[in-house]
N, CA, C and O atoms as a GROMACS GRO file, in nm:
protein
  368
    1UNK      N    1  -3.314  -0.463  -0.662
    1UNK     CA    2  -3.169  -0.453  -0.653
    1UNK      C    3  -3.107  -0.591  -0.661
    1UNK      O    4  -3.156  -0.684  -0.596
    2UNK      N    5  -3.002  -0.606  -0.739
    2UNK     CA    6  -2.929  -0.733  -0.753
    2UNK      C    7  -2.840  -0.750  -0.631
    2UNK      O    8  -2.760  -0.662  -0.600
    3UNK      N    9  -2.853  -0.861  -0.561
    3UNK     CA   10  -2.775  -0.883  -0.440
    3UNK      C   11  -2.661  -0.983  -0.461
    3UNK      O   12  -2.556  -0.970  -0.398
    4UNK      N   13  -2.680  -1.080  -0.546
    4UNK     CA   14  -2.578  -1.181  -0.569
    4UNK      C   15  -2.505  -1.155  -0.698
    4UNK      O   16  -2.525  -1.052  -0.762
    5UNK      N   17  -2.420  -1.248  -0.737
    5UNK     CA   18  -2.344  -1.230  -0.860
    5UNK      C   19  -2.432  -1.231  -0.985
    5UNK      O   20  -2.542  -1.287  -0.987
    6UNK      N   21  -2.380  -1.168  -1.088
    6UNK     CA   22  -2.446  -1.161  -1.217
    6UNK      C   23  -2.370  -1.252  -1.314
    6UNK      O   24  -2.247  -1.248  -1.318
    7UNK      N   25  -2.443  -1.333  -1.390
    7UNK     CA   26  -2.383  -1.418  -1.492
    7UNK      C   27  -2.415  -1.360  -1.629
    7UNK      O   28  -2.531  -1.336  -1.662
    8UNK      N   29  -2.310  -1.339  -1.708
    8UNK     CA   30  -2.326  -1.289  -1.845
    8UNK      C   31  -2.289  -1.402  -1.940
    8UNK      O   32  -2.180  -1.459  -1.930
    9UNK      N   33  -2.380  -1.435  -2.032
    9UNK     CA   34  -2.357  -1.544  -2.126
    9UNK      C   35  -2.365  -1.489  -2.268
    9UNK      O   36  -2.472  -1.450  -2.314
   10UNK      N   37  -2.251  -1.488  -2.336
   10UNK     CA   38  -2.245  -1.442  -2.475
   10UNK      C   39  -2.120  -1.499  -2.537
   10UNK      O   40  -2.014  -1.499  -2.475
   11UNK      N   41  -2.130  -1.548  -2.659
   11UNK     CA   42  -2.014  -1.609  -2.725
   11UNK      C   43  -1.916  -1.505  -2.778
   11UNK      O   44  -1.800  -1.537  -2.806
   12UNK      N   45  -1.961  -1.382  -2.792
   12UNK     CA   46  -1.874  -1.275  -2.843
   12UNK      C   47  -1.796  -1.211  -2.728
   12UNK      O   48  -1.856  -1.148  -2.641
   13UNK      N   49  -1.663  -1.227  -2.727
   13UNK     CA   50  -1.583  -1.172  -2.616
   13UNK      C   51  -1.603  -1.023  -2.594
   13UNK      O   52  -1.609  -0.979  -2.479
   14UNK      N   53  -1.612  -0.944  -2.700
   14UNK     CA   54  -1.625  -0.799  -2.683
   14UNK      C   55  -1.756  -0.762  -2.614
   14UNK      O   56  -1.759  -0.671  -2.531
   15UNK      N   57  -1.862  -0.831  -2.646
   15UNK     CA   58  -1.992  -0.805  -2.583
   15UNK      C   59  -1.988  -0.849  -2.437
   15UNK      O   60  -2.023  -0.774  -2.346
   16UNK      N   61  -1.943  -0.972  -2.417
   16UNK     CA   62  -1.938  -1.030  -2.283
   16UNK      C   63  -1.852  -0.945  -2.189
   16UNK      O   64  -1.894  -0.912  -2.078
   17UNK      N   65  -1.734  -0.910  -2.234
   17UNK     CA   66  -1.642  -0.834  -2.149
   17UNK      C   67  -1.684  -0.688  -2.130
   17UNK      O   68  -1.660  -0.629  -2.025
   18UNK      N   69  -1.748  -0.631  -2.232
   18UNK     CA   70  -1.797  -0.493  -2.218
   18UNK      C   71  -1.905  -0.485  -2.110
   18UNK      O   72  -1.901  -0.398  -2.023
   19UNK      N   73  -2.001  -0.575  -2.117
   19UNK     CA   74  -2.108  -0.576  -2.017
   19UNK      C   75  -2.050  -0.603  -1.879
   19UNK      O   76  -2.087  -0.538  -1.781
   20UNK      N   77  -1.958  -0.699  -1.871
   20UNK     CA   78  -1.894  -0.730  -1.743
   20UNK      C   79  -1.822  -0.608  -1.687
   20UNK      O   80  -1.833  -0.579  -1.568
   21UNK      N   81  -1.751  -0.536  -1.771
   21UNK     CA   82  -1.677  -0.417  -1.729
   21UNK      C   83  -1.773  -0.311  -1.673
   21UNK      O   84  -1.748  -0.253  -1.567
   22UNK      N   85  -1.881  -0.285  -1.745
   22UNK     CA   86  -1.979  -0.185  -1.699
   22UNK      C   87  -2.037  -0.222  -1.563
   22UNK      O   88  -2.048  -0.138  -1.474
   23UNK      N   89  -2.073  -0.350  -1.549
   23UNK     CA   90  -2.134  -0.392  -1.423
   23UNK      C   91  -2.034  -0.392  -1.308
   23UNK      O   92  -2.067  -0.353  -1.196
   24UNK      N   93  -1.911  -0.435  -1.335
   24UNK     CA   94  -1.807  -0.432  -1.231
   24UNK      C   95  -1.782  -0.289  -1.185
   24UNK      O   96  -1.766  -0.263  -1.066
   25UNK      N   97  -1.779  -0.195  -1.280
   25UNK     CA   98  -1.760  -0.054  -1.244
   25UNK      C   99  -1.875  -0.001  -1.160
   25UNK      O  100  -1.858   0.094  -1.083
   26UNK      N  101  -1.992  -0.062  -1.174
   26UNK     CA  102  -2.108  -0.022  -1.094
   26UNK      C  103  -2.114  -0.095  -0.960
   26UNK      O  104  -2.206  -0.075  -0.882
   27UNK      N  105  -2.014  -0.181  -0.934
   27UNK     CA  106  -2.005  -0.248  -0.805
   27UNK      C  107  -2.060  -0.389  -0.798
   27UNK      O  108  -2.069  -0.447  -0.690
   28UNK      N  109  -2.097  -0.444  -0.912
   28UNK     CA  110  -2.152  -0.580  -0.911
   28UNK      C  111  -2.041  -0.684  -0.922
   28UNK      O  112  -1.937  -0.660  -0.982
   29UNK      N  113  -2.067  -0.800  -0.862
   29UNK     CA  114  -1.980  -0.916  -0.880
   29UNK      C  115  -2.026  -0.983  -1.009
   29UNK      O  116  -2.145  -1.012  -1.025
   30UNK      N  117  -1.934  -1.009  -1.102
   30UNK     CA  118  -1.971  -1.059  -1.234
   30UNK      C  119  -1.894  -1.185  -1.268
   30UNK      O  120  -1.774  -1.195  -1.242
   31UNK      N  121  -1.965  -1.280  -1.326
   31UNK     CA  122  -1.908  -1.404  -1.377
   31UNK      C  123  -1.950  -1.413  -1.523
   31UNK      O  124  -2.062  -1.375  -1.556
   32UNK      N  125  -1.862  -1.463  -1.610
   32UNK     CA  126  -1.898  -1.473  -1.752
   32UNK      C  127  -1.887  -1.616  -1.801
   32UNK      O  128  -1.811  -1.697  -1.749
   33UNK      N  129  -1.966  -1.644  -1.904
   33UNK     CA  130  -1.962  -1.773  -1.973
   33UNK      C  131  -1.972  -1.746  -2.122
   33UNK      O  132  -2.042  -1.655  -2.164
   34UNK      N  133  -1.900  -1.825  -2.201
   34UNK     CA  134  -1.902  -1.804  -2.346
   34UNK      C  135  -1.991  -1.903  -2.420
   34UNK      O  136  -2.007  -1.893  -2.542
   35UNK      N  137  -2.048  -1.998  -2.347
   35UNK     CA  138  -2.136  -2.096  -2.412
   35UNK      C  139  -2.251  -2.133  -2.320
   35UNK      O  140  -2.244  -2.112  -2.199
   36UNK      N  141  -2.355  -2.188  -2.379
   36UNK     CA  142  -2.470  -2.231  -2.300
   36UNK      C  143  -2.431  -2.346  -2.208
   36UNK      O  144  -2.482  -2.356  -2.096
   37UNK      N  145  -2.343  -2.433  -2.254
   37UNK     CA  146  -2.300  -2.546  -2.172
   37UNK      C  147  -2.223  -2.498  -2.049
   37UNK      O  148  -2.246  -2.546  -1.938
   38UNK      N  149  -2.133  -2.402  -2.070
   38UNK     CA  150  -2.057  -2.346  -1.959
   38UNK      C  151  -2.151  -2.275  -1.860
   38UNK      O  152  -2.134  -2.288  -1.739
   39UNK      N  153  -2.247  -2.202  -1.911
   39UNK     CA  154  -2.343  -2.133  -1.826
   39UNK      C  155  -2.423  -2.232  -1.742
   39UNK      O  156  -2.443  -2.212  -1.623
   40UNK      N  157  -2.468  -2.339  -1.804
   40UNK     CA  158  -2.547  -2.440  -1.734
   40UNK      C  159  -2.466  -2.500  -1.618
   40UNK      O  160  -2.519  -2.518  -1.509
   41UNK      N  161  -2.339  -2.531  -1.642
   41UNK     CA  162  -2.253  -2.585  -1.536
   41UNK      C  163  -2.239  -2.486  -1.421
   41UNK      O  164  -2.243  -2.523  -1.304
   42UNK      N  165  -2.222  -2.359  -1.455
   42UNK     CA  166  -2.207  -2.256  -1.352
   42UNK      C  167  -2.334  -2.242  -1.269
   42UNK      O  168  -2.327  -2.229  -1.146
   43UNK      N  169  -2.448  -2.244  -1.334
   43UNK     CA  170  -2.576  -2.229  -1.264
   43UNK      C  171  -2.601  -2.348  -1.172
   43UNK      O  172  -2.659  -2.332  -1.064
   44UNK      N  173  -2.557  -2.465  -1.212
   44UNK     CA  174  -2.576  -2.584  -1.128
   44UNK      C  175  -2.491  -2.576  -1.001
   44UNK      O  176  -2.529  -2.634  -0.899
   45UNK      N  177  -2.378  -2.506  -1.006
   45UNK     CA  178  -2.287  -2.502  -0.891
   45UNK      C  179  -2.290  -2.372  -0.812
   45UNK      O  180  -2.229  -2.363  -0.705
   46UNK      N  181  -2.360  -2.270  -0.862
   46UNK     CA  182  -2.359  -2.139  -0.797
   46UNK      C  183  -2.493  -2.071  -0.818
   46UNK      O  184  -2.560  -2.093  -0.919
   47UNK      N  185  -2.532  -1.988  -0.722
   47UNK     CA  186  -2.654  -1.909  -0.735
   47UNK      C  187  -2.620  -1.772  -0.794
   47UNK      O  188  -2.520  -1.711  -0.757
   48UNK      N  189  -2.703  -1.727  -0.885
   48UNK     CA  190  -2.690  -1.595  -0.945
   48UNK      C  191  -2.819  -1.519  -0.923
   48UNK      O  192  -2.928  -1.576  -0.931
   49UNK      N  193  -2.807  -1.391  -0.895
   49UNK     CA  194  -2.926  -1.308  -0.882
   49UNK      C  195  -2.982  -1.271  -1.018
   49UNK      O  196  -3.102  -1.256  -1.036
   50UNK      N  197  -2.891  -1.259  -1.116
   50UNK     CA  198  -2.930  -1.215  -1.249
   50UNK      C  199  -2.845  -1.284  -1.354
   50UNK      O  200  -2.725  -1.304  -1.336
   51UNK      N  201  -2.909  -1.320  -1.464
   51UNK     CA  202  -2.839  -1.372  -1.582
   51UNK      C  203  -2.871  -1.281  -1.700
   51UNK      O  204  -2.986  -1.245  -1.722
   52UNK      N  205  -2.768  -1.245  -1.774
   52UNK     CA  206  -2.784  -1.170  -1.898
   52UNK      C  207  -2.740  -1.266  -2.008
   52UNK      O  208  -2.624  -1.306  -2.013
   53UNK      N  209  -2.833  -1.304  -2.096
   53UNK     CA  210  -2.807  -1.411  -2.192
   53UNK      C  211  -2.836  -1.367  -2.334
   53UNK      O  212  -2.942  -1.311  -2.363
   54UNK      N  213  -2.740  -1.392  -2.423
   54UNK     CA  214  -2.760  -1.371  -2.566
   54UNK      C  215  -2.856  -1.479  -2.616
   54UNK      O  216  -2.834  -1.597  -2.591
   55UNK      N  217  -2.959  -1.440  -2.684
   55UNK     CA  218  -3.056  -1.538  -2.733
   55UNK      C  219  -3.006  -1.621  -2.850
   55UNK      O  220  -3.062  -1.726  -2.880
   56UNK      N  221  -2.901  -1.576  -2.915
   56UNK     CA  222  -2.849  -1.651  -3.030
   56UNK      C  223  -2.713  -1.711  -2.998
   56UNK      O  224  -2.611  -1.670  -3.054
   57UNK      N  225  -2.714  -1.808  -2.909
   57UNK     CA  226  -2.592  -1.879  -2.873
   57UNK      C  227  -2.574  -2.000  -2.962
   57UNK      O  228  -2.673  -2.063  -3.002
   58UNK      N  229  -2.450  -2.034  -2.994
   58UNK     CA  230  -2.429  -2.158  -3.069
   58UNK      C  231  -2.463  -2.279  -2.981
   58UNK      O  232  -2.454  -2.271  -2.858
   59UNK      N  233  -2.502  -2.387  -3.043
   59UNK     CA  234  -2.539  -2.506  -2.965
   59UNK      C  235  -2.679  -2.491  -2.912
   59UNK      O  236  -2.775  -2.492  -2.989
   60UNK      N  237  -2.692  -2.477  -2.784
   60UNK     CA  238  -2.821  -2.461  -2.718
   60UNK      C  239  -2.862  -2.314  -2.724
   60UNK      O  240  -2.787  -2.227  -2.679
   61UNK      N  241  -2.976  -2.286  -2.778
   61UNK     CA  242  -3.022  -2.147  -2.792
   61UNK      C  243  -3.038  -2.080  -2.656
   61UNK      O  244  -3.069  -2.146  -2.556
   62UNK      N  245  -3.015  -1.950  -2.654
   62UNK     CA  246  -3.024  -1.874  -2.530
   62UNK      C  247  -3.159  -1.884  -2.462
   62UNK      O  248  -3.166  -1.889  -2.339
   63UNK      N  249  -3.267  -1.887  -2.540
   63UNK     CA  250  -3.400  -1.899  -2.482
   63UNK      C  251  -3.415  -2.032  -2.408
   63UNK      O  252  -3.476  -2.038  -2.302
   64UNK      N  253  -3.359  -2.136  -2.464
   64UNK     CA  254  -3.363  -2.266  -2.398
   64UNK      C  255  -3.284  -2.264  -2.268
   64UNK      O  256  -3.326  -2.321  -2.168
   65UNK      N  257  -3.169  -2.197  -2.269
   65UNK     CA  258  -3.089  -2.183  -2.147
   65UNK      C  259  -3.170  -2.112  -2.039
   65UNK      O  260  -3.171  -2.154  -1.924
   66UNK      N  261  -3.238  -2.003  -2.078
   66UNK     CA  262  -3.319  -1.930  -1.981
   66UNK      C  263  -3.428  -2.018  -1.921
   66UNK      O  264  -3.454  -2.013  -1.801
   67UNK      N  265  -3.492  -2.098  -2.005
   67UNK     CA  266  -3.598  -2.188  -1.956
   67UNK      C  267  -3.542  -2.293  -1.862
   67UNK      O  268  -3.603  -2.324  -1.759
   68UNK      N  269  -3.426  -2.349  -1.896
   68UNK     CA  270  -3.364  -2.450  -1.811
   68UNK      C  271  -3.324  -2.392  -1.676
   68UNK      O  272  -3.344  -2.455  -1.572
   69UNK      N  273  -3.268  -2.272  -1.677
   69UNK     CA  274  -3.228  -2.207  -1.552
   69UNK      C  275  -3.350  -2.175  -1.468
   69UNK      O  276  -3.348  -2.192  -1.346
   70UNK      N  277  -3.456  -2.129  -1.531
   70UNK     CA  278  -3.580  -2.097  -1.458
   70UNK      C  279  -3.634  -2.223  -1.390
   70UNK      O  280  -3.688  -2.215  -1.279
   71UNK      N  281  -3.622  -2.338  -1.455
   71UNK     CA  282  -3.668  -2.463  -1.396
   71UNK      C  283  -3.579  -2.506  -1.279
   71UNK      O  284  -3.628  -2.556  -1.178
   72UNK      N  285  -3.448  -2.485  -1.293
   72UNK     CA  286  -3.353  -2.523  -1.188
   72UNK      C  287  -3.354  -2.426  -1.070
   72UNK      O  288  -3.355  -2.467  -0.954
   73UNK      N  289  -3.353  -2.298  -1.102
   73UNK     CA  290  -3.341  -2.194  -1.000
   73UNK      C  291  -3.438  -2.080  -1.031
   73UNK      O  292  -3.398  -1.978  -1.087
   74UNK      N  293  -3.564  -2.098  -0.996
   74UNK     CA  294  -3.667  -2.001  -1.033
   74UNK      C  295  -3.645  -1.861  -0.976
   74UNK      O  296  -3.703  -1.764  -1.027
   75UNK      N  297  -3.564  -1.848  -0.874
   75UNK     CA  298  -3.539  -1.716  -0.815
   75UNK      C  299  -3.445  -1.630  -0.900
   75UNK      O  300  -3.435  -1.510  -0.876
   76UNK      N  301  -3.377  -1.690  -0.996
   76UNK     CA  302  -3.282  -1.616  -1.079
   76UNK      C  303  -3.357  -1.528  -1.179
   76UNK      O  304  -3.438  -1.578  -1.258
   77UNK      N  305  -3.330  -1.400  -1.175
   77UNK     CA  306  -3.387  -1.307  -1.273
   77UNK      C  307  -3.306  -1.315  -1.401
   77UNK      O  308  -3.190  -1.357  -1.400
   78UNK      N  309  -3.366  -1.275  -1.512
   78UNK     CA  310  -3.294  -1.284  -1.639
   78UNK      C  311  -3.324  -1.166  -1.731
   78UNK      O  312  -3.432  -1.106  -1.727
   79UNK      N  313  -3.225  -1.137  -1.813
   79UNK     CA  314  -3.237  -1.037  -1.918
   79UNK      C  315  -3.187  -1.102  -2.046
   79UNK      O  316  -3.077  -1.157  -2.049
   80UNK      N  317  -3.268  -1.097  -2.150
   80UNK     CA  318  -3.230  -1.153  -2.280
   80UNK      C  319  -3.180  -1.040  -2.369
   80UNK      O  320  -3.241  -0.933  -2.376
   81UNK      N  321  -3.069  -1.067  -2.438
   81UNK     CA  322  -3.016  -0.969  -2.532
   81UNK      C  323  -2.999  -1.036  -2.668
   81UNK      O  324  -2.983  -1.158  -2.677
   82UNK      N  325  -3.004  -0.956  -2.774
   82UNK     CA  326  -2.985  -1.008  -2.908
   82UNK      C  327  -2.926  -0.897  -2.995
   82UNK      O  328  -2.978  -0.786  -2.999
   83UNK      N  329  -2.819  -0.929  -3.065
   83UNK     CA  330  -2.756  -0.831  -3.154
   83UNK      C  331  -2.844  -0.805  -3.276
   83UNK      O  332  -2.847  -0.694  -3.329
   84UNK      N  333  -2.916  -0.907  -3.319
   84UNK     CA  334  -3.001  -0.897  -3.438
   84UNK      C  335  -3.141  -0.942  -3.404
   84UNK      O  336  -3.182  -1.052  -3.441
   85UNK      N  337  -3.218  -0.858  -3.333
   85UNK     CA  338  -3.353  -0.899  -3.294
   85UNK      C  339  -3.446  -0.908  -3.416
   85UNK      O  340  -3.424  -0.845  -3.519
   86UNK      N  341  -3.548  -0.988  -3.399
   86UNK     CA  342  -3.648  -1.000  -3.504
   86UNK      C  343  -3.786  -1.013  -3.440
   86UNK      O  344  -3.797  -1.040  -3.320
   87UNK      N  345  -3.888  -0.994  -3.519
   87UNK     CA  346  -4.024  -1.010  -3.468
   87UNK      C  347  -4.048  -1.153  -3.422
   87UNK      O  348  -4.110  -1.175  -3.319
   88UNK      N  349  -3.997  -1.249  -3.498
   88UNK     CA  350  -4.014  -1.390  -3.462
   88UNK      C  351  -3.946  -1.421  -3.330
   88UNK      O  352  -4.001  -1.493  -3.247
   89UNK      N  353  -3.827  -1.368  -3.309
   89UNK     CA  354  -3.754  -1.390  -3.185
   89UNK      C  355  -3.829  -1.326  -3.068
   89UNK      O  356  -3.838  -1.386  -2.961
   90UNK      N  357  -3.882  -1.207  -3.086
   90UNK     CA  358  -3.958  -1.141  -2.981
   90UNK      C  359  -4.083  -1.221  -2.946
   90UNK      O  360  -4.118  -1.232  -2.828
   91UNK      N  361  -4.150  -1.277  -3.044
   91UNK     CA  362  -4.270  -1.356  -3.019
   91UNK      C  363  -4.238  -1.483  -2.944
   91UNK      O  364  -4.315  -1.528  -2.859
   92UNK      N  365  -4.122  -1.542  -2.975
   92UNK     CA  366  -4.081  -1.664  -2.907
   92UNK      C  367  -4.054  -1.637  -2.760
   92UNK      O  368  -4.018  -1.729  -2.686
   0.00000   0.00000   0.00000
């Protein structure tokens, strides 16, 4: 069970806000970020129980963000999402 806030990281507003809406309706506290840089700043200043991250973020790739967060705050659980998954992305 997720006990703390959830961070959603996706550059697409419709995706980010849709997921946020669903989770808020389910009773979760939700924070959103539209870039990997913004997400990194948020993680440095706040604890999240769960991060939902788009793997194809502009700038710093979502997978790299997940690795950085895991190094900073290993207790944070994560879910990776991708609009256009591929075998190579899954292997990575």
